[in-house]
Backbone as CSV, one residue per row, in Angstrom:
resi,resn,N_x,N_y,N_z,CA_x,CA_y,CA_z,C_x,C_y,C_z
1,MET,0.839,-1.183,0.000,0.000,0.000,0.000,0.885,1.247,0.000
2,LEU,0.257,2.394,-0.261,0.947,3.670,-0.194,0.337,4.509,0.926
3,ALA,1.186,5.023,1.795,0.773,5.942,2.840,1.300,7.317,2.461
4,VAL,0.407,8.303,2.400,0.766,9.637,1.925,0.511,10.660,3.027
5,ASP,1.572,11.301,3.472,1.492,12.373,4.459,1.668,13.682,3.691
6,TRP,0.547,14.399,3.484,0.553,15.543,2.573,0.112,16.788,3.329
7,GLY,1.083,17.626,3.656,0.803,18.807,4.437,0.836,20.088,3.631
8,THR,0.938,21.199,4.333,0.941,22.513,3.691,2.192,22.736,2.867
9,SER,3.337,22.290,3.375,4.600,22.593,2.710,5.355,21.395,2.168
10,SER,4.913,20.194,2.470,5.658,19.021,2.007,4.729,17.864,1.648
11,LEU,5.248,16.978,0.817,4.563,15.753,0.396,5.501,14.586,0.664
12,ARG,5.038,13.614,1.437,5.821,12.419,1.732,5.003,11.188,1.377
13,VAL,5.609,10.309,0.598,4.932,9.085,0.159,5.755,7.888,0.618
14,TYR,5.084,6.907,1.243,5.751,5.722,1.767,5.138,4.481,1.123
15,ARG,5.988,3.601,0.638,5.524,2.301,0.137,5.723,1.287,1.247
16,LEU,4.626,0.617,1.627,4.649,-0.288,2.763,4.470,-1.729,2.318
17,ASP,5.063,-2.657,3.088,4.830,-4.076,2.803,3.575,-4.530,3.542
18,GLN,3.288,-5.821,3.484,2.048,-6.331,4.061,2.023,-6.262,5.576
19,ALA,3.186,-6.070,6.188,3.246,-5.939,7.643,3.254,-4.481,8.083
20,GLY,3.172,-3.571,7.117,3.159,-2.157,7.449,4.532,-1.538,7.587
21,GLU,5.591,-2.281,7.245,6.949,-1.747,7.318,7.256,-0.915,6.074
22,ILE,8.027,0.145,6.256,8.388,1.020,5.143,9.432,0.338,4.264
23,VAL,9.080,0.149,2.995,9.989,-0.450,2.022,10.799,0.640,1.325
24,GLU,10.135,1.742,1.028,10.776,2.839,0.316,9.980,4.109,0.602
25,GLN,10.645,5.240,0.556,9.943,6.501,0.783,10.512,7.604,-0.103
26,ARG,9.640,8.559,-0.424,10.026,9.699,-1.240,9.380,10.949,-0.653
27,SER,10.023,12.088,-0.862,9.458,13.342,-0.368,9.825,14.487,-1.292
28,SER,9.011,15.531,-1.242,9.262,16.721,-2.038,8.649,17.921,-1.344
29,ALA,8.913,19.097,-1.879,8.346,20.331,-1.343,6.990,20.642,-1.964
30,LYS,6.349,19.651,-2.569,5.049,19.854,-3.198,3.911,19.742,-2.195
31,GLY,3.966,20.582,-1.151,2.839,20.672,-0.241,1.644,21.258,-0.956
32,ILE,0.498,21.284,-0.296,-0.729,21.686,-1.003,-0.658,23.119,-1.520
33,LEU,0.116,23.976,-0.845,0.202,25.367,-1.300,1.054,25.512,-2.553
34,ALA,1.853,24.488,-2.858,2.707,24.534,-4.041,2.049,23.895,-5.261
35,VAL,0.859,23.333,-5.083,0.150,22.681,-6.193,-0.839,23.675,-6.791
36,GLN,-0.643,24.022,-8.035,-1.458,25.037,-8.689,-2.693,24.422,-9.356
37,GLY,-3.797,25.160,-9.309,-4.997,24.776,-10.054,-5.631,23.471,-9.635
38,GLY,-5.398,23.049,-8.411,-6.015,21.811,-7.939,-5.482,20.558,-8.607
39,ARG,-4.271,20.606,-9.143,-3.726,19.457,-9.885,-3.008,18.489,-8.942
40,PHE,-3.754,18.022,-7.938,-3.174,17.150,-6.929,-2.883,15.755,-7.483
41,ALA,-3.744,15.260,-8.358,-3.491,13.950,-8.957,-2.175,13.959,-9.727
42,GLU,-1.923,15.031,-10.470,-0.674,15.134,-11.225,0.524,15.181,-10.286
43,ALA,0.379,15.911,-9.181,1.478,16.006,-8.220,1.785,14.647,-7.596
44,LEU,0.745,13.885,-7.255,0.957,12.562,-6.676,1.563,11.615,-7.705
45,GLU,1.083,11.668,-8.933,1.636,10.820,-9.991,3.105,11.148,-10.249
46,ALA,3.451,12.436,-10.189,4.835,12.833,-10.417,5.756,12.265,-9.340
47,GLU,5.238,12.119,-8.137,6.048,11.622,-7.033,6.067,10.100,-6.957
48,ALA,4.939,9.462,-7.244,4.838,8.016,-7.027,4.089,7.313,-8.141
49,GLY,4.106,7.858,-9.359,3.362,7.266,-10.467,3.781,5.858,-10.793
50,ASP,5.072,5.561,-10.658,5.537,4.204,-10.974,5.004,3.203,-9.961
51,TRP,4.931,3.594,-8.695,4.367,2.705,-7.680,2.885,2.476,-7.933
52,ILE,2.172,3.535,-8.292,0.741,3.410,-8.562,0.511,2.523,-9.779
53,ALA,1.301,2.724,-10.831,1.175,1.918,-12.053,1.481,0.450,-11.786
54,ALA,2.350,0.193,-10.794,2.700,-1.186,-10.459,1.624,-1.863,-9.623
55,GLY,0.576,-1.102,-9.270,-0.557,-1.697,-8.563,-0.528,-1.572,-7.061
56,GLU,0.332,-0.695,-6.526,0.344,-0.509,-5.077,-1.008,0.037,-4.611
57,ALA,-1.650,-0.662,-3.688,-2.964,-0.269,-3.197,-3.191,-0.945,-1.847
58,PRO,-4.046,-0.352,-1.014,-4.740,0.917,-1.236,-3.814,2.114,-1.046
59,ILE,-4.312,3.295,-1.399,-3.593,4.542,-1.196,-4.367,5.346,-0.156
60,LEU,-3.744,5.614,0.986,-4.380,6.394,2.042,-3.573,7.654,2.303
61,MET,-4.268,8.783,2.453,-3.613,10.068,2.626,-4.129,10.759,3.881
62,SER,-3.275,11.564,4.478,-3.680,12.358,5.633,-3.004,13.719,5.578
63,GLY,-3.503,14.647,6.401,-2.932,15.980,6.451,-3.814,17.003,5.768
64,MET,-3.198,18.122,5.396,-3.944,19.235,4.818,-4.473,18.941,3.425
65,ILE,-4.117,17.805,2.862,-4.680,17.403,1.577,-6.194,17.216,1.694
66,GLY,-6.688,16.995,2.917,-8.123,16.844,3.141,-8.814,18.114,3.585
67,SER,-8.109,19.250,3.518,-8.706,20.531,3.906,-9.452,21.158,2.734
68,ARG,-10.069,22.301,2.977,-10.781,23.001,1.903,-9.837,23.478,0.810
69,GLN,-8.565,23.657,1.148,-7.580,24.068,0.161,-6.909,22.877,-0.514
70,GLY,-7.283,21.654,-0.108,-6.640,20.460,-0.631,-7.402,19.814,-1.771
71,TRP,-7.170,18.541,-1.951,-7.746,17.769,-3.060,-9.264,17.699,-2.918
72,ALA,-9.723,17.299,-1.750,-11.159,17.219,-1.455,-11.308,17.324,0.054
73,GLU,-12.318,18.053,0.499,-12.476,18.251,1.937,-13.047,16.999,2.586
74,ALA,-12.304,16.478,3.544,-12.764,15.357,4.356,-13.276,15.941,5.667
75,SER,-14.548,15.864,5.893,-15.179,16.558,7.012,-14.587,16.154,8.359
76,TYR,-14.682,17.059,9.323,-14.187,16.780,10.665,-15.099,15.785,11.382
77,VAL,-14.490,14.895,12.140,-15.201,13.934,12.977,-15.160,14.447,14.406
78,GLU,-16.292,14.368,15.094,-16.379,14.868,16.464,-15.735,13.880,17.437
79,CYS,-14.988,14.401,18.389,-14.437,13.572,19.460,-15.551,13.191,20.448
80,PRO,-15.423,12.040,21.112,-14.308,11.093,21.044,-14.348,10.257,19.764
81,ALA,-13.174,9.904,19.270,-13.093,9.158,18.010,-11.867,8.257,18.022
82,GLY,-12.036,7.088,17.414,-10.945,6.136,17.264,-10.899,5.635,15.836
83,PHE,-10.352,4.453,15.660,-10.196,3.897,14.311,-11.523,3.775,13.572
84,ALA,-12.560,3.277,14.251,-13.833,3.038,13.572,-14.451,4.332,13.077
85,GLU,-14.500,5.350,13.939,-15.135,6.615,13.571,-14.368,7.318,12.456
86,ILE,-13.049,7.318,12.549,-12.229,7.971,11.525,-12.257,7.174,10.231
87,GLY,-12.210,5.853,10.346,-12.243,5.007,9.149,-13.514,5.172,8.345
88,ARG,-14.650,5.310,9.034,-15.923,5.463,8.330,-16.039,6.800,7.604
89,ALA,-15.268,7.793,8.032,-15.378,9.134,7.448,-14.322,9.409,6.383
90,MET,-13.578,8.390,5.961,-12.566,8.594,4.917,-13.224,9.080,3.630
91,LYS,-12.584,10.027,2.966,-13.097,10.612,1.722,-12.391,9.981,0.525
92,LYS,-13.198,9.444,-0.426,-12.611,8.824,-1.606,-12.418,9.851,-2.719
93,VAL,-11.275,9.789,-3.395,-11.019,10.603,-4.588,-10.601,9.667,-5.716
94,ARG,-10.964,10.051,-6.949,-10.650,9.242,-8.135,-9.941,10.085,-9.182
95,TRP,-9.062,9.461,-9.935,-8.465,10.076,-11.120,-8.081,8.933,-12.067
96,GLY,-8.531,9.023,-13.296,-8.305,7.929,-14.230,-8.835,6.633,-13.666
97,ALA,-7.979,5.609,-13.671,-8.371,4.307,-13.126,-7.963,4.159,-11.669
98,SER,-7.423,5.220,-11.073,-6.893,5.138,-9.710,-7.853,5.777,-8.700
99,ARG,-7.655,5.434,-7.448,-8.458,6.006,-6.375,-7.636,6.004,-5.090
100,ALA,-8.017,6.887,-4.180,-7.353,6.988,-2.888,-8.361,7.451,-1.851
101,TRP,-7.999,7.306,-0.584,-8.862,7.732,0.512,-8.114,8.740,1.385
102,ILE,-8.828,9.772,1.796,-8.247,10.832,2.617,-8.851,10.769,4.013
103,ALA,-7.985,10.781,5.020,-8.459,10.736,6.410,-9.080,12.077,6.800
104,PRO,-10.140,12.046,7.584,-10.770,13.288,8.052,-9.967,13.900,9.189
105,GLY,-10.256,15.151,9.517,-9.710,15.761,10.716,-10.613,15.471,11.900
106,LEU,-10.254,16.018,13.057,-11.065,15.867,14.261,-11.467,17.236,14.797
107,SER,-12.572,17.257,15.510,-13.062,18.483,16.128,-13.534,18.172,17.545
108,CYS,-13.403,19.173,18.421,-13.961,19.067,19.769,-14.227,20.478,20.280
109,ARG,-14.802,20.585,21.453,-15.041,21.887,22.090,-14.342,21.907,23.442
110,ASP,-13.831,23.088,23.829,-13.212,23.195,25.142,-14.281,23.397,26.206
111,SER,-13.853,23.615,27.436,-14.795,23.710,28.546,-15.721,24.914,28.433
112,SER,-15.356,25.901,27.585,-16.210,27.070,27.367,-17.070,26.929,26.117
113,GLY,-16.959,25.795,25.451,-17.752,25.551,24.256,-17.129,26.055,22.970
114,VAL,-15.874,26.510,23.019,-15.206,27.018,21.824,-14.623,25.855,21.030
115,ARG,-14.823,25.882,19.725,-14.432,24.797,18.830,-12.913,24.748,18.641
116,ASP,-12.373,23.543,18.530,-10.967,23.310,18.203,-10.909,22.242,17.122
117,VAL,-9.846,22.259,16.301,-9.733,21.291,15.218,-8.295,20.817,15.072
118,MET,-8.134,19.644,14.513,-6.830,19.142,14.083,-7.009,18.400,12.766
119,ARG,-5.954,18.391,11.970,-5.993,17.659,10.694,-4.592,17.127,10.400
120,GLY,-4.458,15.831,10.426,-3.174,15.176,10.220,-2.639,14.575,11.505
121,GLU,-2.717,15.324,12.589,-2.216,14.827,13.866,-3.006,13.618,14.360
122,GLU,-4.297,13.557,13.982,-5.120,12.436,14.458,-4.575,11.100,13.967
123,VAL,-4.012,11.071,12.766,-3.463,9.829,12.234,-2.169,9.458,12.958
124,GLN,-1.353,10.451,13.313,-0.167,10.182,14.117,-0.558,9.556,15.456
125,ILE,-1.576,10.099,16.074,-2.011,9.578,17.369,-2.520,8.149,17.224
126,LEU,-3.290,7.874,16.172,-3.771,6.509,15.947,-2.603,5.529,15.850
127,GLY,-1.492,6.001,15.309,-0.339,5.130,15.127,0.351,4.709,16.406
128,VAL,0.045,5.355,17.533,0.700,5.002,18.805,-0.272,4.491,19.855
129,LEU,-1.569,4.441,19.550,-2.553,4.065,20.564,-2.293,2.670,21.134
130,GLU,-1.963,1.710,20.267,-1.733,0.357,20.765,-0.508,0.299,21.667
131,LYS,0.498,1.103,21.365,1.699,1.138,22.192,1.388,1.676,23.584
132,LEU,0.486,2.657,23.652,0.140,3.253,24.941,-0.756,2.348,25.768
133,GLY,-1.532,1.491,25.092,-2.387,0.563,25.802,-3.600,1.231,26.420
134,SER,-4.222,0.555,27.401,-5.427,1.083,28.035,-5.061,2.144,29.058
135,GLY,-6.057,2.857,29.503,-5.827,3.916,30.472,-5.655,5.257,29.794
136,GLU,-5.589,6.290,30.605,-5.550,7.661,30.107,-4.118,8.125,29.897
137,SER,-3.869,8.740,28.744,-2.545,9.276,28.434,-2.697,10.644,27.786
138,LEU,-1.699,11.493,27.990,-1.668,12.818,27.391,-0.537,12.859,26.383
139,ILE,-0.876,13.226,25.130,0.112,13.267,24.046,0.257,14.691,23.554
140,CYS,1.495,15.140,23.443,1.790,16.468,22.902,2.417,16.303,21.519
141,LEU,1.889,17.041,20.546,2.446,17.078,19.195,2.897,18.513,18.925
142,PRO,4.138,18.843,19.282,4.620,20.214,19.120,4.736,20.598,17.650
143,GLY,4.722,21.900,17.406,4.879,22.379,16.041,4.335,23.776,15.884
144,THR,4.013,24.128,14.649,3.438,25.444,14.375,2.211,25.673,15.237
145,HIS,1.335,24.679,15.252,0.157,24.684,16.124,0.240,23.437,16.995
146,SER,0.783,23.565,18.187,0.963,22.407,19.065,-0.382,21.843,19.509
147,LYS,-0.473,20.529,19.498,-1.692,19.845,19.937,-1.413,19.048,21.210
148,TRP,-2.345,19.126,22.142,-2.310,18.300,23.346,-3.582,17.459,23.354
149,ALA,-3.407,16.159,23.206,-4.556,15.256,23.068,-4.633,14.300,24.248
150,LEU,-5.825,14.175,24.798,-6.088,13.206,25.863,-6.677,11.962,25.215
151,VAL,-6.023,10.814,25.410,-6.500,9.564,24.825,-6.836,8.583,25.938
152,ASN,-7.822,7.747,25.655,-8.250,6.752,26.628,-9.075,5.704,25.897
153,ASP,-8.870,4.440,26.252,-9.669,3.355,25.682,-9.611,3.366,24.157
154,MET,-8.402,3.564,23.589,-8.155,3.525,22.143,-8.927,4.603,21.385
155,GLN,-9.232,5.701,22.062,-9.901,6.824,21.418,-9.238,8.142,21.789
156,ILE,-9.340,9.113,20.883,-8.934,10.482,21.181,-10.150,11.145,21.813
157,ARG,-10.051,11.455,23.090,-11.210,11.955,23.821,-11.421,13.456,23.595
158,ARG,-10.350,14.222,23.694,-10.413,15.670,23.460,-8.995,16.173,23.244
159,PHE,-8.870,17.415,22.805,-7.544,17.976,22.571,-7.609,19.490,22.663
160,ARG,-6.421,20.089,22.700,-6.319,21.549,22.790,-5.150,22.002,21.929
161,THR,-5.340,23.109,21.214,-4.309,23.635,20.322,-3.678,24.897,20.903
162,HIS,-2.356,24.985,20.779,-1.603,26.175,21.179,-0.800,26.650,19.966
163,MET,-0.894,27.923,19.629,-0.202,28.459,18.451,1.256,28.826,18.772
164,THR,1.928,27.996,19.519,3.261,28.296,20.024,4.277,28.531,18.912
165,GLY,4.382,27.589,17.990,5.377,27.714,16.936,5.131,28.902,16.033
166,GLU,3.874,29.134,15.686,3.564,30.255,14.807,3.815,31.589,15.497
167,VAL,3.437,31.702,16.760,3.670,32.954,17.490,5.173,33.218,17.613
168,PHE,5.960,32.173,17.868,7.420,32.338,17.932,7.955,32.884,16.614
169,ALA,7.518,32.287,15.490,8.000,32.728,14.183,7.593,34.169,13.884
170,VAL,6.359,34.520,14.211,5.883,35.886,13.953,6.671,36.892,14.787
171,LEU,6.864,36.604,16.065,7.583,37.535,16.932,9.051,37.649,16.532
172,LYS,9.651,36.537,16.157,11.073,36.552,15.787,11.305,37.253,14.457
173,ASN,10.396,37.067,13.504,10.631,37.561,12.147,9.905,38.855,11.805
174,HIS,8.872,39.198,12.576,8.034,40.332,12.184,7.695,41.270,13.340
175,SER,8.466,41.221,14.425,8.175,42.136,15.542,9.460,42.812,16.005
176,ILE,9.308,43.779,16.870,10.472,44.506,17.390,11.380,43.588,18.203
177,LEU,10.839,42.497,18.736,11.672,41.567,19.493,12.757,40.960,18.614
178,GLY,12.396,40.665,17.377,13.334,40.024,16.467,14.487,40.901,16.036
179,ARG,14.352,42.229,16.195,15.428,43.144,15.791,16.707,42.907,16.586
180,MET,16.566,42.310,17.743,17.728,42.103,18.609,18.093,40.619,18.718
181,MET,17.664,39.828,17.749,17.950,38.391,17.768,18.847,38.023,16.598
182,HIS,19.932,37.330,16.886,20.861,36.894,15.850,21.333,35.484,16.181
183,GLY,21.560,34.708,15.137,22.025,33.341,15.335,20.877,32.354,15.419
184,GLU,21.171,31.115,15.028,20.148,30.075,14.983,20.377,28.970,16.013
185,GLN,21.526,28.962,16.667,21.841,27.911,17.627,21.019,28.085,18.903
186,THR,20.585,26.975,19.470,19.841,27.014,20.727,20.786,27.225,21.900
187,ASP,20.467,28.201,22.727,21.198,28.435,23.975,20.371,27.789,25.085
188,GLU,20.797,26.626,25.550,19.992,25.864,26.506,19.793,26.607,27.813
189,THR,20.813,27.342,28.255,20.675,28.086,29.509,19.611,29.170,29.388
190,ALA,19.639,29.924,28.270,18.646,30.979,28.046,17.258,30.379,27.876
191,PHE,17.184,29.246,27.219,15.891,28.579,27.032,15.264,28.213,28.370
192,ILE,16.040,27.605,29.260,15.516,27.210,30.568,15.176,28.441,31.403
193,GLU,15.928,29.532,31.241,15.571,30.780,31.918,14.191,31.259,31.464
194,GLY,13.913,31.117,30.164,12.607,31.496,29.645,11.500,30.617,30.201
195,VAL,11.764,29.310,30.303,10.775,28.393,30.883,10.462,28.804,32.323
196,ALA,11.500,29.136,33.086,11.297,29.559,34.472,10.524,30.880,34.535
197,ARG,10.846,31.793,33.642,10.161,33.084,33.629,8.662,32.902,33.411
198,ALA,8.282,31.926,32.594,6.868,31.674,32.315,6.092,31.292,33.562
199,GLY,6.774,30.851,34.619,6.093,30.479,35.856,5.994,31.600,36.859
200,GLU,6.505,32.774,36.489,6.485,33.914,37.401,5.275,34.805,37.145
201,PRO,4.941,35.699,38.082,3.782,36.588,37.903,3.979,37.554,36.732
202,GLY,2.876,38.055,36.231,2.932,39.078,35.189,2.187,38.720,33.933
203,GLY,2.125,37.447,33.592,1.394,37.015,32.404,2.246,37.013,31.149
204,LEU,1.754,36.333,30.122,2.517,36.134,28.892,2.892,37.441,28.215
205,LEU,1.971,38.371,28.054,2.258,39.595,27.307,3.347,40.424,27.983
206,HIS,3.323,40.477,29.317,4.377,41.181,30.049,5.711,40.451,29.900
207,HIS,5.693,39.133,29.988,6.919,38.352,29.851,7.553,38.540,28.475
208,LEU,6.722,38.647,27.451,7.254,38.829,26.096,8.016,40.138,25.960
209,PHE,7.483,41.213,26.505,8.189,42.485,26.374,9.503,42.463,27.145
210,GLY,9.559,41.652,28.170,10.801,41.525,28.929,11.947,41.009,28.092
211,VAL,11.661,40.293,27.010,12.725,39.836,26.106,13.468,41.042,25.541
212,ARG,12.725,42.061,25.121,13.347,43.268,24.584,14.065,44.061,25.673
213,ALA,13.406,44.241,26.816,13.992,45.047,27.890,15.302,44.442,28.382
214,ARG,15.336,43.135,28.548,16.573,42.489,29.000,17.678,42.662,27.971
215,GLY,17.314,42.617,26.679,18.307,42.816,25.641,18.866,44.230,25.637
216,LEU,18.002,45.223,25.854,18.438,46.622,25.859,19.474,46.893,26.949
217,PHE,19.353,46.219,28.077,20.270,46.437,29.195,21.392,45.397,29.246
218,GLY,21.524,44.632,28.171,22.619,43.682,28.099,22.507,42.520,29.050
219,GLU,21.306,42.248,29.543,21.122,41.135,30.471,20.982,39.801,29.749
220,ILE,20.781,39.874,28.448,20.730,38.662,27.632,21.336,38.979,26.277
221,ALA,22.184,38.098,25.784,22.889,38.329,24.524,21.942,38.197,23.336
222,GLU,22.249,38.914,22.257,21.403,38.835,21.064,21.337,37.412,20.522
223,ARG,22.430,36.661,20.653,22.443,35.285,20.151,21.598,34.348,21.016
224,SER,21.222,34.829,22.228,20.463,33.990,23.158,19.005,34.391,23.272
225,SER,18.638,35.534,22.696,17.286,36.061,22.890,16.214,35.147,22.310
226,ALA,16.475,34.561,21.135,15.471,33.682,20.525,15.213,32.462,21.399
227,SER,16.259,31.911,22.000,16.090,30.760,22.884,15.299,31.135,24.130
228,TYR,15.565,32.324,24.660,14.825,32.816,25.824,13.346,32.988,25.480
229,LEU,13.061,33.577,24.319,11.682,33.736,23.851,11.004,32.380,23.692
230,SER,11.707,31.430,23.084,11.152,30.087,22.901,10.815,29.450,24.235
231,GLY,11.695,29.619,25.221,11.436,29.059,26.546,10.214,29.658,27.198
232,ILE,10.030,30.982,27.044,8.841,31.628,27.608,7.567,31.043,26.999
233,LEU,7.537,30.926,25.670,6.332,30.434,25.001,6.044,28.975,25.342
234,ILE,7.071,28.126,25.288,6.870,26.713,25.602,6.552,26.535,27.085
235,GLY,7.173,27.342,27.931,6.863,27.276,29.357,5.411,27.601,29.641
236,HIS,4.898,28.649,29.000,3.478,28.978,29.176,2.592,27.863,28.621
237,GLU,2.995,27.276,27.502,2.204,26.183,26.928,2.114,25.008,27.902
238,LEU,3.245,24.588,28.438,3.257,23.451,29.348,2.427,23.714,30.599
239,ARG,2.508,24.924,31.113,1.791,25.238,32.346,0.287,25.392,32.147
240,SER,-0.154,25.485,30.900,-1.590,25.630,30.652,-2.259,24.311,30.298
241,THR,-1.513,23.203,30.360,-2.089,21.912,30.014,-2.881,21.342,31.178
242,ASP,-3.462,20.151,30.945,-4.275,19.483,31.966,-3.429,18.771,33.011
243,ILE,-2.108,18.786,32.872,-1.252,18.051,33.792,-0.215,19.007,34.380
244,ARG,-0.017,18.947,35.658,0.953,19.811,36.319,2.243,19.066,36.639
245,GLU,2.140,17.791,36.868,3.321,16.983,37.100,3.001,15.567,36.658
246,GLY,4.024,14.788,36.460,3.817,13.448,35.963,4.299,13.306,34.546
247,ARG,3.688,12.409,33.801,4.209,12.020,32.494,3.278,12.427,31.367
248,PHE,3.879,12.851,30.238,3.154,12.989,28.984,4.047,12.493,27.861
249,TYR,3.463,12.287,26.696,4.181,11.720,25.567,4.370,12.769,24.475
250,LEU,5.468,12.630,23.736,5.798,13.560,22.670,5.813,12.853,21.320
251,LEU,5.146,13.460,20.334,5.182,12.978,18.953,5.703,14.126,18.092
252,CYS,6.990,14.096,17.769,7.584,15.196,17.005,9.000,14.814,16.595
253,ALA,9.623,15.688,15.809,11.006,15.487,15.388,11.932,15.589,16.604
254,PRO,13.103,14.947,16.544,14.012,14.910,17.697,14.392,16.277,18.252
255,GLN,14.609,17.281,17.399,15.016,18.601,17.880,13.931,19.222,18.766
256,LEU,12.676,19.122,18.332,11.581,19.641,19.158,11.398,18.805,20.414
257,ALA,11.580,17.501,20.279,11.445,16.629,21.449,12.458,17.013,22.528
258,ALA,13.675,17.373,22.110,14.702,17.774,23.071,14.294,19.048,23.796
259,LEU,13.733,20.021,23.069,13.298,21.269,23.691,12.189,21.021,24.713
260,TYR,11.158,20.293,24.299,10.023,20.067,25.184,10.399,19.182,26.373
261,SER,11.282,18.209,26.160,11.723,17.365,27.265,12.489,18.189,28.288
262,GLY,13.369,19.089,27.804,14.121,19.938,28.715,13.220,20.871,29.495
263,ALA,12.235,21.450,28.822,11.289,22.331,29.496,10.476,21.560,30.529
264,ALA,10.062,20.345,30.178,9.273,19.531,31.106,10.073,19.224,32.367
265,ARG,11.324,18.819,32.205,12.159,18.516,33.376,12.300,19.728,34.286
266,ALA,12.401,20.909,33.675,12.613,22.134,34.453,11.425,22.461,35.358
267,ILE,10.241,21.953,35.019,9.071,22.253,35.856,8.478,20.986,36.491
268,GLY,9.295,19.936,36.560,8.896,18.746,37.298,8.001,17.779,36.564
269,MET,8.028,17.814,35.222,7.240,16.877,34.425,8.186,15.935,33.679
270,GLU,7.648,14.833,33.223,8.433,13.873,32.442,7.824,13.736,31.055
271,ALA,8.640,13.921,30.029,8.190,13.780,28.649,8.848,12.558,28.031
272,VAL,8.042,11.666,27.463,8.542,10.439,26.842,8.344,10.543,25.334
273,ALA,9.428,10.495,24.580,9.358,10.646,23.124,8.900,9.345,22.474
274,LEU,7.970,9.474,21.533,7.486,8.352,20.739,8.012,8.484,19.310
275,ASP,7.833,7.454,18.509,8.327,7.438,17.130,7.617,8.506,16.307
276,PRO,8.357,9.496,15.755,7.700,10.555,14.979,7.111,10.079,13.657
277,ALA,7.432,8.844,13.231,6.870,8.298,11.990,5.539,7.596,12.236
278,ALA,4.860,7.962,13.314,3.622,7.280,13.687,2.527,7.436,12.652
279,ALA,2.559,8.509,11.835,1.513,8.718,10.831,1.447,7.554,9.848
280,VAL,2.590,6.981,9.522,2.614,5.846,8.594,1.885,4.656,9.199
281,ARG,2.172,4.364,10.466,1.481,3.252,11.133,-0.008,3.533,11.256
282,GLY,-0.362,4.790,11.521,-1.772,5.135,11.630,-2.515,4.892,10.336
283,LEU,-1.926,5.289,9.216,-2.565,5.062,7.915,-2.644,3.576,7.597
284,PHE,-1.610,2.817,7.945,-1.637,1.367,7.712,-2.771,0.718,8.491
285,LYS,-2.946,1.114,9.746,-4.006,0.531,10.561,-5.390,0.973,10.082
286,LEU,-5.500,2.210,9.587,-6.771,2.660,9.014,-7.133,1.856,7.782
287,ALA,-6.123,1.504,6.985,-6.380,0.679,5.796,-6.949,-0.672,6.191
288,ALA,-6.436,-1.236,7.268,-6.944,-2.529,7.735,-8.375,-2.405,8.232
289,VAL,-8.674,-1.336,8.956,-10.038,-1.110,9.453,-11.000,-0.942,8.292
290,GLN,-10.589,-0.167,7.308,-11.457,0.077,6.157,-11.710,-1.207,5.376
291,HIS,-10.687,-2.027,5.232,-10.853,-3.290,4.511,-11.819,-4.207,5.250
292,ALA,-11.736,-4.211,6.586,-12.616,-5.073,7.380,-14.062,-4.630,7.298
293,GLU,-14.274,-3.318,7.230,-15.641,-2.789,7.216,-16.218,-2.660,5.815
294,GLY,-15.347,-2.778,4.782,-15.802,-2.616,3.412,-15.618,-1.186,2.966
295,GLU,-15.410,-0.961,1.674,-15.183,0.359,1.127,-16.417,1.249,1.328
296,GLN,-16.146,2.525,1.595,-17.206,3.499,1.791,-17.264,4.428,0.582
297,GLY,-18.448,4.765,0.131,-18.613,5.764,-0.943,-18.421,5.199,-2.310
């Protein structure tokens, strides 16, 4: 089968064997925003046409390819949801003699009734549910829009989104704070100082301006300011979750996992990193569920 992780900025295609192991993989910068005129079938064929022609099937896709800006909108499924609920809502697309299925996103409401959504992360979470087993677990998927998902009994019960990565990028690249930031290397000491600052009185907006004030008085080096800012944002994110101490799980690239693990240790939490390639396993397991229940649509 083919597992396709198709996001805003990248396209990743994996050819899997019958046990769900990756045999071969390909990737490109052909995320949905780079595909002009809705020519998603052409983009997929350009990346994996030989595999498709050789009869690799089924083809399952996840990510922003199922958004309104993607190939076809796969409607959001309301939480709580697991394999059965997500599998039944897969969206079929056809081109020529070929066809594929797109995984839906998930939706829930917070305690105030405000709507939240995810698209793509739900498949990553499905890929680790069996590893986590029964009982309640909290999973963090850091990134542009960090997700914190509560799972229990093989279902995603609810989740919460934090715009941590995007706010960091906006402040660093498009605000007065970024004028005093130079260098790309992480300063671990400054980062942990930022995490600690997030636990002090004053609130996030006051803490953010302190990045500039400390720089003006030479209390923090320009090469360290970005790390300090990152620590403040991640520190506030961690402190606003449903858990104050104990364990949570991380699904992300190693560099982000190192940042979040360090921040967690600094405030008395334990972060356990899981395999970031979980989306592939999630799509493989969805294919099995869909085959058992019969094709939809």
